[in-house]
C-alpha positions in Angstrom: -47.0 132.6 88.2 -46.7 133.5 91.9 -49.7 131.2 92.7 -48.0 128.3 91.0 -44.8 128.9 93.0 -46.8 129.1 96.2 -48.5 125.8 95.5 -45.1 124.3 94.6 -43.7 125.4 97.9 -46.7 124.0 99.7 -46.2 120.7 98.0 -42.6 120.5 99.1 -43.6 121.4 102.7 -46.4 118.8 102.8 -44.2 115.9 104.2 -42.1 117.9 106.7 -44.8 120.2 108.1 -48.4 119.4 107.0 -49.9 122.2 109.0 -47.8 124.9 107.4 -48.5 123.3 104.0 -52.3 123.3 104.7 -52.0 127.0 105.6 -50.1 127.7 102.3 -52.7 125.8 100.3 -55.5 127.8 102.1 -53.8 131.1 101.2 -53.3 129.9 97.6 -57.0 129.0 97.5 -57.9 132.6 98.5 -55.7 133.9 95.8 -57.4 131.7 93.2 -60.9 132.9 94.3 -59.7 136.5 94.0 -58.2 135.9 90.5 -61.4 134.2 89.4 -63.5 137.1 90.6 -61.2 139.5 88.7 -61.6 137.4 85.6 -65.4 137.4 86.0 -65.4 141.1 86.3 -63.2 141.5 83.3 -65.4 139.2 81.3 -68.5 141.2 82.2 -66.7 144.3 80.9 -65.9 142.6 77.6 -69.4 141.1 77.0 -71.4 143.2 74.7 -74.4 144.8 76.4 -76.8 143.2 73.9 -75.6 139.8 75.0 -76.1 140.5 78.7 -79.4 142.3 78.2 -81.1 140.3 75.4 -79.3 137.0 74.9 -77.6 135.1 72.2 -80.3 135.6 69.5 -80.0 139.4 69.5 -76.3 139.4 70.1 -75.6 137.0 67.2 -77.9 139.0 64.9 -75.9 142.0 65.7 -72.6 140.2 64.9 -74.1 138.9 61.7 -74.6 142.5 60.4 -70.9 143.0 60.5 -70.1 140.1 58.2 -69.3 140.9 54.6 -72.0 138.5 53.3 -75.6 138.0 54.2 -76.0 135.8 57.3 -79.1 133.9 58.4 -79.3 133.5 62.2 -81.5 131.0 63.9 -81.4 130.5 67.7 -83.6 127.9 69.2 -83.2 128.0 73.0 -85.9 127.8 75.6 -83.7 129.3 78.2 -80.3 130.9 78.5 -77.2 129.0 79.4 -74.8 130.2 82.1 -73.3 133.6 81.2 -69.9 132.2 80.7 -71.1 129.6 78.2 -73.2 132.1 76.5 -70.2 134.4 76.2 -68.0 131.6 74.7 -70.7 130.8 72.2 -71.0 134.5 71.2 -67.2 134.9 70.7 -67.0 131.6 68.9 -69.6 132.6 66.3 -68.1 136.1 66.1 -64.7 134.6 65.3 -66.2 132.1 62.8 -68.0 134.9 60.9 -64.8 137.0 60.8 -63.2 134.0 59.1 -66.1 133.9 56.6 -65.5 137.6 55.9 -61.7 137.3 55.6 -61.1 133.9 53.9 -64.2 132.1 52.6 -65.0 134.1 49.5 -68.6 133.1 50.2 -71.9 134.8 49.1 -73.8 133.7 52.2 -73.5 132.2 55.6 -75.8 130.7 58.2 -75.6 130.5 62.0 -77.7 128.0 63.9 -77.8 127.6 67.7 -79.7 125.0 69.6 -79.7 122.9 72.8 -79.4 119.1 72.8 -79.8 117.6 76.3 -77.0 119.1 78.3 -75.1 120.6 75.4 -75.2 124.0 73.6 -74.7 123.4 69.9 -73.8 126.0 67.3 -73.0 125.7 63.6 -71.7 128.2 61.1 -72.0 127.2 57.4 -70.9 129.2 54.4 -70.8 128.5 50.6 -67.2 129.7 50.2 -64.1 128.0 48.8 -63.5 125.7 51.7 -60.1 124.5 52.8 -60.3 125.6 56.4 -58.1 123.3 58.5 -57.8 123.2 62.3 -54.4 121.4 62.1 -52.8 124.2 60.0 -52.1 126.2 63.2 -54.7 128.7 62.3 -57.1 130.7 64.4 -59.4 127.6 64.3 -56.8 125.7 66.3 -56.8 128.4 69.0 -60.6 128.3 68.9 -60.7 124.6 69.3 -58.2 124.9 72.2 -60.4 127.5 74.0 -63.5 125.4 73.6 -61.6 122.3 74.9 -60.8 124.2 78.0 -64.4 124.2 79.0 -65.2 120.6 77.8 -66.3 121.8 74.4 -65.4 120.5 71.0 -65.0 122.1 67.5 -65.5 120.1 64.3 -64.6 121.6 61.0 -65.8 120.1 57.7 -64.3 122.1 54.9 -63.4 120.3 51.8 -61.5 122.2 49.0 -64.1 123.9 46.9 -66.5 124.2 49.9 -68.8 124.4 51.6 -67.4 124.9 55.1 -69.4 123.7 58.1 -68.1 124.4 61.6 -69.9 122.9 64.5 -69.2 123.7 68.1 -70.5 121.9 71.1 -70.4 123.4 74.6 -71.6 122.1 78.0 -75.0 123.5 78.9 -74.5 125.0 82.4 -77.3 126.7 84.1 -76.4 129.8 86.1 -75.5 128.8 89.6 -77.3 130.5 92.5 -74.8 131.7 95.1 
């Protein structure tokens, strides 16, 4: 909030005193860099160790064991995406499998993860009752919004009576060397 106010003040100052405005923007830039580092540190603390140490295949297999129905997991990646994208993929599948456990009344589910050109693709399918709807203001809407914030998309195909197929597409970003 303070950062937004600082940038607003710098914007107002731009016409009357460009040098002061530039200094204010420079200070705000420093605050953004600090905030981003704090978010990265927080995300590292939230990431499960198995994801960091062994990657999506092992981490998703672990998540699958917590689902109330048997889950088949297939991960076909030649290399790992950037840690942030890998984390988003992990939490997306985790949330989708929680939905299967809570709402689907399914007897099985499947998770598939693969790379297509510069996109990380993931799909969760179950044989439950269907009826999942992003527009209903559900957790799926929040998930779609979170994916959209990183140039990702969520597609839900869930007719009444099932099955449900949720496909997510994320940008493939290699880890940057600093």
